[in-house]
C-alpha positions in Angstrom: 60.3 -41.3 -98.6 60.1 -43.2 -95.4 63.9 -42.9 -95.0 63.5 -39.1 -94.7 61.0 -39.4 -91.8 63.1 -42.1 -90.0 66.4 -40.3 -90.2 67.8 -38.6 -87.1 67.7 -35.0 -88.2 65.6 -32.1 -87.1 61.9 -31.9 -88.1 62.6 -28.7 -90.0 65.2 -30.4 -92.2 62.9 -33.4 -92.7 60.1 -31.1 -93.8 62.3 -29.1 -96.1 63.7 -32.3 -97.8 60.1 -33.7 -98.1 59.0 -30.5 -99.9 62.1 -30.5 -102.1 61.5 -34.1 -103.2 57.9 -33.3 -104.0 58.9 -30.0 -105.8 56.9 -27.9 -103.5 59.4 -25.4 -102.1 57.9 -21.9 -102.4 60.0 -20.4 -105.1 58.8 -17.8 -107.5 57.4 -20.3 -110.0 55.4 -22.1 -107.3 54.1 -18.8 -105.8 52.9 -17.6 -109.2 50.9 -20.9 -109.5 49.2 -19.8 -106.3 48.2 -16.4 -107.8 51.0 -14.6 -106.0 51.5 -11.0 -107.2 54.6 -10.1 -105.3 57.0 -10.1 -108.2 58.1 -12.0 -111.3 59.4 -15.5 -111.7 63.0 -14.7 -112.1 65.8 -15.2 -109.5 66.8 -12.0 -107.7 70.4 -13.2 -107.5 71.1 -14.3 -111.1 68.1 -13.3 -113.2 67.2 -16.9 -114.4 63.8 -18.5 -114.0 63.5 -19.4 -110.3 62.2 -23.0 -110.0 62.8 -25.5 -107.2 65.7 -27.1 -109.1 67.2 -23.7 -109.8 67.1 -22.7 -106.2 68.6 -25.9 -104.9 71.1 -26.8 -107.6 71.6 -24.4 -110.5 71.8 -20.9 -109.2 75.4 -19.9 -109.6 75.3 -17.1 -107.0 73.7 -19.3 -104.4 76.4 -21.9 -105.0 79.0 -19.3 -104.0 77.4 -19.0 -100.5 77.0 -22.8 -100.1 73.3 -22.8 -100.2 
């Protein structure tokens, strides 16, 4: 974890990577855990369950855009 904070990248990227490693990016599944009522837990792009892993690695539509 210390490598993330010592790297020479912007603080926004460091924070995002830190949250991703800890599985705390606010995707639908994480928001529902916090009692969010703004929608369901499925990806708006492909319809699969939207978890941190899905958003970063598995969403086929997001991969097309290089996200």
